[in-house]
N, CA, C and O atoms as a MOPAC input file, in Angstrom:
PM7 MOZYME 1SCF
protein

 N    -27.11600 1    12.56200 1    52.29100 1
 C    -27.24400 1    12.69500 1    51.24700 1
 C    -26.02500 1    12.68100 1    50.60200 1
 O    -25.12000 1    13.47000 1    50.87100 1
 N    -25.95100 1    11.64700 1    49.59400 1
 C    -24.47900 1    11.68800 1    48.71500 1
 C    -24.75400 1    11.66400 1    46.97100 1
 O    -25.74300 1    11.25900 1    46.36100 1
 N    -23.92300 1    12.05200 1    46.63600 1
 C    -23.78700 1    11.88000 1    44.88500 1
 C    -22.41000 1    12.04900 1    44.38600 1
 O    -21.60000 1    12.96700 1    44.51400 1
 N    -22.36900 1    10.98600 1    43.82100 1
 C    -20.79200 1    11.20700 1    43.24400 1
 C    -20.40600 1    10.04200 1    41.68600 1
 O    -20.84000 1     8.89100 1    41.63500 1
 N    -20.00500 1    10.33400 1    41.16900 1
 C    -19.61800 1     9.19000 1    39.82900 1
 C    -19.90400 1     7.65600 1    40.26000 1
 O    -19.67800 1     7.12900 1    41.35000 1
 N    -20.36100 1     7.19700 1    39.30800 1
 C    -20.66000 1     5.43800 1    40.31400 1
 C    -20.68600 1     4.70500 1    38.68100 1
 O    -21.32300 1     5.04300 1    37.68300 1
 N    -19.95000 1     3.84900 1    38.84700 1
 C    -20.29900 1     2.16800 1    37.88900 1
 C    -20.40700 1     1.09300 1    39.39700 1
 O    -20.06500 1     1.50400 1    40.50500 1
 N    -20.87200 1    -0.11700 1    39.17700 1
 C    -21.63700 1    -0.56300 1    39.60300 1
 C    -20.60600 1    -1.76200 1    40.01100 1
 O    -20.70800 1    -2.28300 1    41.12100 1
 N    -19.59000 1    -2.19200 1    39.06000 1
 C    -18.52200 1    -3.16400 1    39.30800 1
 C    -17.16400 1    -2.46700 1    39.48000 1
 O    -16.23900 1    -2.87000 1    40.18500 1
 N    -17.18900 1    -1.39600 1    38.75300 1
 C    -15.48400 1    -1.23200 1    38.90600 1
 C    -15.16300 1     0.36600 1    39.26800 1
 O    -15.72700 1     1.19800 1    38.55800 1
 N    -14.31200 1     0.82400 1    40.30500 1
 C    -13.72100 1     1.78100 1    40.68000 1
 C    -12.90600 1     2.12200 1    40.19100 1
 O    -12.08800 1     1.25100 1    39.89600 1
 N    -12.57400 1     3.59700 1    39.77700 1
 C    -11.40900 1     4.14700 1    39.15600 1
 C    -10.83300 1     5.46100 1    40.03300 1
 O    -11.45000 1     6.08100 1    40.89900 1
 N     -9.89900 1     5.62300 1    39.70400 1
 C     -9.44200 1     6.21200 1    40.74000 1
 C     -9.51300 1     8.12600 1    40.69200 1
 O     -9.85600 1     9.00200 1    41.48500 1
 N     -8.98800 1     8.08200 1    39.31800 1
 C     -9.17600 1     9.31600 1    38.67700 1
 C     -9.38800 1     9.21000 1    36.77500 1
 O     -8.51100 1     9.33400 1    35.92000 1
 N    -10.78900 1     8.95700 1    36.60300 1
 C    -11.00600 1     8.69300 1    35.46800 1
 C    -10.73500 1     9.97600 1    34.18600 1
 O    -11.12700 1     9.88000 1    33.02300 1
 N    -10.03900 1    11.03900 1    34.72200 1
 C     -9.77100 1    12.35400 1    34.21500 1
 C     -8.70000 1    11.88700 1    33.60900 1
 O     -8.71800 1    12.11100 1    32.39800 1
 N     -7.28500 1    11.02400 1    34.19500 1
 C     -6.06100 1    10.55400 1    33.62300 1
 C     -6.57100 1     9.44000 1    32.59900 1
 O     -5.65600 1     8.91000 1    31.96800 1
 N     -7.58200 1     9.08400 1    32.37500 1
 C     -7.99900 1     7.63400 1    31.49400 1
 C     -7.67200 1     8.44500 1    30.01400 1
 O     -7.59800 1     9.67300 1    30.04500 1
 N     -7.51100 1     7.83500 1    28.93100 1
 C     -7.45500 1     8.48100 1    27.62500 1
 C     -8.48000 1     8.64100 1    27.22300 1
 O     -8.65600 1     9.54400 1    26.40600 1
 N     -9.83800 1     7.60100 1    27.75900 1
 C    -10.71600 1     7.65100 1    26.62900 1
 C    -11.64100 1     8.86400 1    27.45300 1
 O    -12.78600 1     8.97000 1    27.01300 1
 N    -11.26200 1     9.84600 1    28.66600 1
 C    -12.26400 1    10.43700 1    29.19200 1
 C    -12.56800 1    11.98600 1    28.03600 1
 O    -11.77000 1    12.43400 1    27.21300 1
 N    -13.83100 1    12.45900 1    28.32800 1
 C    -14.07700 1    13.39700 1    27.50600 1
 C    -13.63400 1    15.18000 1    27.57400 1
 O    -13.63500 1    16.20100 1    26.88600 1
 N    -13.23300 1    14.58700 1    29.12200 1
 C    -12.71900 1    16.09100 1    29.19700 1
 C    -11.77400 1    15.94200 1    30.98900 1
 O    -11.47700 1    14.82200 1    31.40300 1
 N    -11.51500 1    16.92400 1    31.62300 1
 C    -10.88400 1    16.88900 1    32.91300 1
 C     -9.42400 1    16.73400 1    33.39700 1
 O     -8.89200 1    16.91500 1    34.49200 1
 N     -8.77500 1    16.16800 1    31.68500 1
 C     -7.56500 1    16.15700 1    31.40100 1
 C     -6.63200 1    17.52500 1    32.40000 1
 O     -5.98800 1    17.15600 1    33.38200 1
 N     -6.66100 1    19.00700 1    32.03100 1
 C     -6.76700 1    20.02800 1    32.31300 1
 C     -6.70200 1    20.61200 1    33.50600 1
 O     -6.06900 1    21.65300 1    33.68300 1
 N     -7.55600 1    19.80100 1    34.73200 1
 C     -8.01000 1    20.17100 1    35.94300 1
 C     -7.30800 1    20.13800 1    37.18500 1
 O     -6.99600 1    18.94700 1    37.22400 1
 N     -6.90300 1    20.59500 1    38.11000 1
 C     -6.06000 1    20.16800 1    39.03800 1
 C     -6.25900 1    19.58400 1    39.99000 1
 O     -5.57300 1    19.79500 1    40.99000 1
 N     -7.44700 1    18.49300 1    39.98000 1
 C     -8.24500 1    17.63200 1    40.85600 1
 C     -8.31700 1    16.47200 1    40.12100 1
 O     -8.10100 1    16.28400 1    38.92300 1
 N     -8.67300 1    15.66500 1    41.05900 1
 C     -9.10200 1    14.42000 1    40.32000 1
 C    -10.54900 1    14.06500 1    40.53800 1
 O    -11.37000 1    14.58800 1    41.29200 1
 N    -10.67300 1    13.05600 1    39.70700 1
 C    -12.35700 1    12.92800 1    39.53000 1
 C    -12.49000 1    11.29200 1    39.74800 1
 O    -12.21800 1    10.55700 1    38.79900 1
 N    -12.97700 1    10.64900 1    41.21200 1
 C    -12.66600 1     9.28800 1    41.18500 1
 C    -14.30600 1     9.02500 1    40.99000 1
 O    -15.22200 1     9.84100 1    41.08400 1
 N    -14.35700 1     7.33800 1    40.62900 1
 C    -15.78100 1     6.73200 1    40.18500 1
 C    -15.76100 1     5.77700 1    40.84500 1
 O    -15.19000 1     4.73800 1    40.51500 1
 N    -16.38900 1     5.95500 1    41.91000 1
 C    -16.85700 1     4.90200 1    43.23100 1
 C    -17.46400 1     3.74400 1    42.70000 1
 O    -17.71600 1     3.84500 1    41.49900 1
 N    -17.79800 1     2.59700 1    43.26800 1
 C    -18.76300 1     0.92100 1    42.86500 1
 C    -18.98600 1     0.61600 1    44.25000 1
 O    -18.69000 1     1.19900 1    45.29300 1
 N    -19.60800 1    -0.49400 1    43.97400 1
 C    -20.64000 1    -0.74000 1    44.67200 1
 C    -19.90800 1    -1.86900 1    46.11400 1
 O    -20.45100 1    -2.42600 1    47.06800 1
 N    -18.11500 1    -1.78600 1    45.51400 1
 C    -17.58900 1    -1.97300 1    46.28900 1
 C    -17.29500 1    -1.33000 1    47.75700 1
 O    -17.47400 1    -1.72500 1    48.90900 1
 N    -16.74600 1    -0.12500 1    47.15600 1
 C    -16.79700 1     1.23500 1    48.25700 1
 C    -18.04700 1     1.52200 1    49.06300 1
 O    -17.95200 1     1.92300 1    50.22300 1
 N    -18.94800 1     1.37000 1    48.61000 1
 C    -20.48600 1     1.81500 1    49.08200 1
 C    -20.40500 1     0.56100 1    50.32700 1
 O    -20.50600 1     0.71400 1    51.54400 1
 N    -20.22200 1    -0.49800 1    49.67300 1
 C    -20.23900 1    -1.74300 1    51.21200 1
 C    -19.27800 1    -1.36300 1    52.28500 1
 O    -19.43800 1    -1.64500 1    53.47200 1
 N    -18.22500 1    -0.67800 1    51.77000 1
 C    -17.06800 1    -0.90800 1    53.07000 1
 C    -17.89400 1     0.12400 1    53.65400 1
 O    -18.69800 1    -0.15500 1    54.54300 1
 N    -17.71600 1     1.56800 1    53.11200 1
 C    -18.42000 1     2.17200 1    53.76100 1
 C    -19.40100 1     2.21600 1    54.64900 1
 O    -19.54500 1     3.13000 1    55.46100 1
 N    -20.16000 1     1.18700 1    54.53600 1
 C    -21.53700 1     0.74600 1    55.28300 1
 C    -20.78600 1    -0.09800 1    56.68100 1
 O    -21.18100 1    -0.21700 1    57.84100 1
 N    -19.58800 1    -0.58400 1    56.00800 1
 C    -18.97900 1    -1.35400 1    57.42600 1
 C    -18.36800 1    -0.72500 1    57.95400 1
 O    -18.40600 1    -1.01700 1    59.14900 1
 N    -17.51800 1     0.36000 1    57.67100 1
 C    -16.45100 1     1.16100 1    58.41700 1
 C    -17.38300 1     2.11300 1    59.39200 1
 O    -17.24900 1     2.30700 1    60.60000 1
 N    -18.19700 1     2.55100 1    58.64300 1
 C    -19.11300 1     3.80100 1    59.71300 1
 C    -20.86500 1     2.89800 1    59.35800 1
 O    -21.60400 1     3.35400 1    58.48600 1
 N    -21.24400 1     1.71000 1    60.14100 1
 C    -22.81200 1     1.36800 1    60.06500 1
 C    -23.59700 1     2.64900 1    59.70000 1
 O    -23.62300 1     3.72700 1    60.29300 1
 N    -24.23300 1     2.25500 1    58.57000 1
 C    -25.75200 1     3.14500 1    58.42900 1
 C    -26.20300 1     2.21800 1    57.30200 1
 O    -25.55700 1     1.40400 1    56.64300 1
 N    -27.99400 1     2.70300 1    57.24900 1
 C    -28.75800 1     1.87000 1    56.42100 1
 C    -28.84600 1     2.88300 1    55.29100 1
 O    -28.92200 1     4.06500 1    55.62800 1
 N    -28.84700 1     2.54900 1    53.85700 1
 C    -29.53600 1     3.38800 1    52.63100 1
 C    -30.95000 1     3.29100 1    52.30000 1
 O    -31.71300 1     2.61200 1    51.61200 1
 N    -30.95300 1     4.05800 1    52.92300 1
 C    -32.67400 1     4.35900 1    52.68900 1
 C    -33.13200 1     4.08700 1    51.30000 1
 O    -33.89800 1     3.19000 1    50.94600 1
 N    -32.55200 1     4.99500 1    50.56200 1
 C    -32.77600 1     4.95500 1    49.07300 1
 C    -31.80200 1     4.66900 1    48.37800 1
 O    -30.97100 1     4.03400 1    49.02700 1
 N    -31.48000 1     4.87500 1    47.19200 1
 C    -30.33400 1     4.91500 1    46.24800 1
 C    -31.14700 1     4.95200 1    44.85800 1
 O    -31.99600 1     4.13000 1    44.51100 1
 N    -30.67500 1     6.16800 1    44.07700 1
 C    -31.14700 1     6.59800 1    42.11700 1
 C    -30.10700 1     6.04000 1    41.66000 1
 O    -29.09600 1     5.89300 1    42.34700 1
 N    -30.20500 1     5.66300 1    40.47500 1
 C    -29.01100 1     5.94100 1    39.25900 1
 C    -29.17100 1     6.76100 1    38.13700 1
 O    -30.26100 1     7.23000 1    37.80900 1
 N    -28.38400 1     6.90300 1    37.68700 1
 C    -28.71000 1     8.08200 1    36.45200 1
 C    -27.36900 1     7.59900 1    35.24700 1
 O    -26.16900 1     7.40400 1    35.43400 1
 N    -28.09600 1     7.53600 1    34.17400 1
 C    -27.33800 1     7.58400 1    32.84200 1
 C    -26.66200 1     8.97500 1    32.69200 1
 O    -27.42400 1     9.90900 1    32.94200 1
 N    -25.72400 1     9.22600 1    32.43000 1
 C    -25.13800 1    11.10100 1    32.22600 1
 C    -24.63400 1    10.74100 1    30.71500 1
 O    -25.17600 1    11.31100 1    29.76800 1
 N    -23.53700 1     9.74100 1    30.48800 1
 C    -23.25100 1     9.97800 1    29.06100 1
 C    -23.68100 1     8.61200 1    28.41200 1
 O    -24.34800 1     7.69100 1    28.88300 1
 N    -23.09600 1     8.77000 1    27.20000 1
 C    -23.19900 1     7.61900 1    26.27200 1
 C    -22.31100 1     6.29200 1    26.55100 1
 O    -22.66500 1     5.11700 1    26.65000 1
 N    -20.97800 1     6.92200 1    26.64800 1
 C    -20.07300 1     5.68800 1    27.16200 1
 C    -20.50000 1     4.97200 1    28.48900 1
 O    -21.62500 1     4.99300 1    28.98700 1
 N    -19.12800 1     4.18900 1    29.07400 1
 C    -19.17000 1     3.04900 1    29.54000 1
 C    -19.12000 1     4.05500 1    31.12700 1
 O    -19.78600 1     3.74600 1    32.11600 1
 N    -18.20100 1     5.25300 1    31.06300 1
 C    -17.88200 1     5.93600 1    32.67400 1
 C    -18.64000 1     7.12600 1    31.99000 1
 O    -19.28300 1     7.42600 1    30.98400 1
 N    -17.86300 1     7.90600 1    33.89700 1
 C    -18.31800 1     9.52900 1    33.76200 1
 C    -17.42300 1     9.59600 1    32.44400 1
 O    -16.95900 1     8.52600 1    32.05000 1
 N    -17.14700 1    10.73400 1    31.74400 1
 C    -16.87600 1    11.50500 1    30.90500 1
 C    -16.67600 1    10.56000 1    29.29800 1
 O    -16.02700 1    10.92900 1    28.31900 1
 N    -17.36700 1     9.44100 1    29.43900 1
 C    -16.89000 1     8.59800 1    28.20500 1
 C    -18.00200 1     9.19400 1    27.27400 1
 O    -18.96700 1     9.71300 1    27.83500 1
 N    -17.95800 1     9.17000 1    25.86700 1
 C    -18.85600 1     9.51700 1    24.97100 1
 C    -19.20400 1    10.99400 1    24.81800 1
 O    -18.51300 1    12.01300 1    24.78500 1
 N    -21.01100 1    10.66900 1    24.70800 1
 C    -21.62700 1    12.29500 1    24.49400 1
 C    -22.26400 1    12.13800 1    25.75000 1
 O    -22.60800 1    11.06300 1    26.24100 1
 N    -22.46400 1    13.74700 1    26.45800 1
 C    -23.10400 1    14.06200 1    27.39600 1
 C    -25.06600 1    13.62000 1    26.74500 1
 O    -25.62000 1    13.84700 1    25.66900 1
 N    -25.55900 1    12.93300 1    28.04000 1
 C    -26.78400 1    12.31600 1    27.96200 1
 C    -27.91000 1    13.74000 1    28.55400 1
 O    -27.66700 1    14.04900 1    29.72000 1
 N    -29.03800 1    14.56300 1    27.88500 1
 C    -29.62800 1    15.45700 1    28.46800 1
 C    -30.85600 1    15.40000 1    27.80700 1
 O    -31.07000 1    15.11100 1    26.63000 1
 N    -31.93300 1    15.82100 1    29.01900 1
 C    -31.47700 1    15.31300 1    30.22800 1
 C    -30.91100 1    14.19900 1    31.11800 1
 O    -30.94200 1    13.19700 1    30.40300 1
 N    -30.41300 1    13.86700 1    32.30600 1
 C    -30.01000 1    12.85000 1    32.35300 1
 C    -31.00500 1    12.04200 1    32.58000 1
 O    -32.04700 1    12.56700 1    32.97100 1
 N    -30.96600 1    10.44400 1    32.38900 1
 C    -31.85500 1     9.84200 1    32.29700 1
 C    -31.79000 1     8.67600 1    34.15200 1
 O    -30.72400 1     8.42500 1    34.71500 1
 N    -33.06400 1     8.24400 1    34.63800 1
 C    -33.39500 1     7.27200 1    35.72300 1
 C    -32.88600 1     6.55400 1    35.13100 1
 O    -33.10200 1     6.80700 1    33.94600 1
 N    -31.92100 1     5.24200 1    35.32000 1
 C    -32.09500 1     3.87500 1    35.00000 1
 C    -31.93500 1     2.92500 1    36.43500 1
 O    -31.87900 1     3.45400 1    37.54500 1
 N    -31.87300 1     1.43000 1    36.22000 1
 C    -32.35000 1     0.79000 1    37.11500 1
 C    -31.18500 1     0.42000 1    37.49500 1
 O    -30.28100 1     0.70800 1    36.71000 1
 N    -30.72800 1    -0.44400 1    38.99100 1
 C    -29.29200 1    -0.52200 1    39.42600 1
 C    -28.25400 1    -1.63600 1    37.97400 1
 O    -27.05500 1    -1.59200 1    37.69900 1
 N    -29.32500 1    -2.46300 1    37.38900 1
 C    -28.52900 1    -3.17300 1    36.56100 1
 C    -28.08000 1    -2.71200 1    34.97700 1
 O    -27.44500 1    -3.39800 1    34.17600 1
 N    -28.71000 1    -1.07900 1    34.75100 1
 C    -28.39500 1    -0.91700 1    33.65700 1
 C    -26.81900 1    -0.23200 1    34.02300 1
 O    -26.18900 1    -0.20400 1    35.08000 1
 N    -26.56100 1     0.19900 1    32.90100 1
 C    -25.49200 1     1.19400 1    32.87900 1
 C    -25.80300 1     2.65200 1    33.44300 1
 O    -26.79600 1     3.34700 1    33.22800 1
 N    -24.54300 1     2.95800 1    34.32200 1
 C    -24.86600 1     4.51700 1    35.27100 1
 C    -23.96100 1     4.84500 1    35.44800 1
 O    -23.06400 1     4.04400 1    35.18700 1
 N    -23.56500 1     6.17000 1    35.98200 1
 C    -22.35700 1     7.28600 1    35.80900 1
 C    -22.59300 1     8.05800 1    37.03700 1
 O    -21.67900 1     8.73600 1    37.50700 1
 N    -23.70100 1     8.00900 1    37.57000 1
 C    -23.94000 1     8.70200 1    38.86500 1
 C    -25.05500 1     8.29200 1    39.76000 1
 O    -26.16500 1     8.06400 1    39.28000 1
 N    -24.79000 1     8.17000 1    41.20400 1
 C    -25.57400 1     7.34500 1    41.98100 1
 C    -25.59400 1     8.71000 1    42.93200 1
 O    -24.78300 1     9.58600 1    43.23300 1
 N    -27.23800 1     8.33400 1    43.29100 1
 C    -27.44900 1     9.68300 1    44.77100 1
 C    -28.15700 1     8.50700 1    45.58300 1
 O    -29.03100 1     7.65200 1    45.44100 1
 N    -27.03300 1     9.10000 1    46.73600 1
 C    -27.40100 1     7.76000 1    48.41200 1
 C    -28.62400 1     8.76000 1    49.35400 1
 O    -28.86100 1     9.95400 1    49.53700 1
 N    -28.97800 1     7.90500 1    49.62700 1
 C    -29.58800 1     8.65300 1    50.99200 1
 C    -29.29200 1     7.76100 1    52.16700 1
 O    -30.06000 1     6.79900 1    52.19700 1
 N    -28.40200 1     7.78700 1    53.15700 1
 C    -28.16500 1     6.63200 1    53.80900 1
 C    -28.85900 1     7.38200 1    55.76300 1
 O    -29.10700 1     8.56600 1    55.98900 1
 N    -28.92900 1     6.73000 1    56.33600 1
 C    -29.51800 1     6.75800 1    57.68900 1
 C    -28.20200 1     6.56100 1    58.76400 1
 O    -27.56200 1     5.55000 1    58.47300 1
 N    -27.85100 1     7.03800 1    59.52000 1
 C    -27.02800 1     6.36700 1    60.34900 1
 C    -27.77500 1     5.85200 1    61.70600 1
 O    -28.72700 1     6.32200 1    62.32900 1
 N    -26.87200 1     4.56900 1    61.93600 1
 C    -27.34500 1     3.91400 1    62.98300 1
 C    -26.85200 1     4.33200 1    64.50100 1
 O    -27.28900 1     3.72700 1    65.48000 1

């Protein structure tokens, strides 16, 4: 089971460095936003089956930390804007 900041189309190597990030500029670590491309690469490099994947809207903006926080987080469809994904992967 994995969960992480997510955007269907765009990978961001450190969202905290972005000028529109709502927080994180002062922390000593990075926050990657992974995309479908990274998940597909992981599945090719270390084969497994995605058993289930859920998507959540956490912020009002386009990416993790952008805009106001949505509370409680909203479960959305894959084609909707989302900021977080939860995956269950079964190793093959």
